[in-house]
LODODO-479924 format. One line per 5 residues: their letters; for each residue x, y, z of C-alpha. Coordinates in Angstrom, 1 decimal, m for minus. Each point is the difference from the previous one (the first is absolute). Last residue first. Layout:
BEGIN
a = X:Y:Z; ...
//
This chain:
BEGIN
xxxxx = 12.1:10.9:m130.7; m2.3:m0.2:3.1; m1.1:2.9:1.7; m1.0:m0.3:3.6; m2.5:2.3:1.7
xxxxx = 0.3:0.1:3.9; m2.4:0.6:3.0; 1.1:2.2:3.1; 1.8:m2.7:1.8; m2.9:m2.5:m0.5
xxxxx = m2.8:0.2:m2.3; m0.5:1.4:m3.8; 1.9:m3.0:m1.6; m0.4:1.1:m3.3; 1.7:m1.7:m3.3
xxxxx = 1.7:1.9:m3.4; 0.4:m1.3:m3.0; 3.0:0.1:m2.9; m0.4:m0.7:m3.5; 2.5:m1.6:m2.3
xxxxx = 2.7:1.5:m2.1; 3.0:0.4:2.4; m0.5:4.0:0.5; m0.4:0.0:3.7; m3.4:1.5:0.5
xxxxx = m1.7:m1.9:m3.0; m3.4:1.4:0.3; m2.1:m1.2:3.3; m2.7:m2.7:0.5; m1.5:0.9:3.5
xxxxx = m1.2:m2.3:2.8; m1.6:0.9:3.1; m0.7:m2.0:3.3; 2.7:m2.5:m1.1; 1.9:0.3:3.4
xxxxx = m2.1:0.4:2.7; 2.7:0.9:2.5; m1.1:m2.5:2.9; 3.1:m1.9:0.1; 2.2:1.0:m3.1
xxxxx = m1.5:m0.6:m3.5; 0.9:m3.1:m2.2; 0.5:0.3:m3.6; m0.5:m3.2:m2.0; 1.6:m0.7:m3.0
xxxxx = m1.1:m2.1:m3.3; m2.9:m1.3:1.6; m1.4:m3.0:m0.5; m0.2:m1.8:3.8; m1.2:2.7:2.1
xxxxx = m2.2:1.9:m2.8; m1.8:m3.4:m0.6; m1.0:m0.1:m3.9; m3.1:m1.2:m1.0; 0.3:m0.3:m4.0
xxxxx = m2.1:0.6:m2.8; 1.7:0.2:m3.8; 3.5:m0.4:1.2; 2.5:2.9:m0.9; 0.4:1.5:3.7
xxxxx = 3.5:m0.6:0.5; 1.4:2.2:m2.7; m1.6:2.6:1.5; 1.6:m0.2:3.2; m1.7:m0.4:3.5
xxxxx = 1.4:2.8:2.8; m1.7:m0.7:3.5; 0.1:3.3:2.4; m0.1:m0.9:3.7; m1.5:1.4:3.2
xxxxx = 1.0:0.0:3.6; m3.0:m0.1:1.3; m2.7:0.3:m2.8; 1.2:1.6:m3.4; m0.1:m3.1:m2.6
xxxxx = 1.0:1.8:m3.3; 0.0:m1.3:m3.3; 2.6:1.1:m2.8; m1.1:m1.7:m3.3; 3.1:0.2:m2.7
xxxxx = m0.9:2.1:m3.4; 1.3:m1.6:m3.4; 3.0:1.4:m1.8; 2.5:m2.0:1.1; 1.8:2.4:2.4
xxxxx = m0.4:m1.8:3.6; m2.2:2.6:1.7; m2.3:0.6:m2.9; m2.5:1.6:2.5; m3.7:m0.9:1.4
xxxxx = m1.4:1.0:3.0; m2.2:m1.2:3.0; m1.2:0.7:3.5; m2.3:m1.6:2.2; 0.6:m3.2:m2.0
xxxxx = 1.7:m1.7:3.2; m1.9:1.1:3.0; 2.2:m2.3:2.0; m3.0:m1.6:1.9; 0.2:m3.2:m2.5
xxxxx = 3.3:m0.8:m2.2; m0.4:1.1:m3.1; m1.5:m1.2:m3.3; 1.0:1.0:m3.5; m2.9:m0.5:m2.5
xxxxx = 0.4:0.0:m3.7; m2.6:m0.6:m2.7; m2.9:1.6:2.2; m2.7:m2.2:0.6; m0.2:0.9:3.8
xxxxx = m0.1:3.6:m1.2; m3.3:m0.8:m1.2; m0.8:2.7:m2.9; m3.7:1.7:m0.7; m0.1:1.2:m3.6
xxxxx = 2.9:0.4:m2.5; 3.2:m1.5:m1.5; 2.0:m0.7:3.0; 1.9:m3.6:m1.1; 1.8:1.3:m3.0
xxxxx = 1.0:3.3:1.7; 1.5:m1.5:2.6; m0.9:0.3:4.0; 2.8:m0.9:2.3; m1.4:m0.8:3.6
xxxxx = 1.7:1.0:3.1; m1.5:m2.1:3.0; m0.7:m0.2:3.8; m1.6:m3.0:2.2; m0.9:0.9:3.4
xxxxx = 0.4:3.0:2.4; 1.8:3.7:m0.8; m2.9:0.6:m1.9; 0.2:m2.6:m2.9; 2.6:2.3:m1.8
xxxxx = m1.4:m0.3:m3.6; 2.3:1.1:m2.3; m0.4:0.7:m4.0; 2.7:m0.1:m2.5; m2.0:0.9:m3.3
xxxxx = 1.7:m0.6:m3.7; 1.4:1.7:m2.1; 0.5:m0.9:m4.0; 3.3:m0.9:m1.4; m1.0:m3.2:m0.5
xxxxx = 2.6:m1.5:2.2; m1.8:m2.2:2.3; 2.0:1.2:2.9; m1.3:3.3:1.7; m0.4:2.2:m3.0
xx = m0.3:3.7:1.5; m2.2:1.1:2.7
//
């Protein structure tokens, strides 16, 4: 992934853990300073994005510079039932360690229709509309034949 908020021009990892549709679910941002080798425990990662239990949050993740500030923003899918996608802007991820709550701290939440499983897949895209910032696609595979939504 790209630079997700610490501004060091070195890419970070965005890792999802969906809780197998039951229990806690998270996405973690792993920085190059923290991941120096050996065995790493995600519970100690510099950034933890905590989602609502039983939503499958972290089942899909992506990073793209949605706001054009030169830093990749984090997108985290929570595809159980209606589904949701959470957007965390990189500018909001500048603290050394923070336990973020996706439902409360996200810049934007996209919510799916009943049982659509919005957020089953998220993909960063090139700049489709020519506005200078990255676009992204979100999958909602269930209901009315399924859909892919492109956000520009």
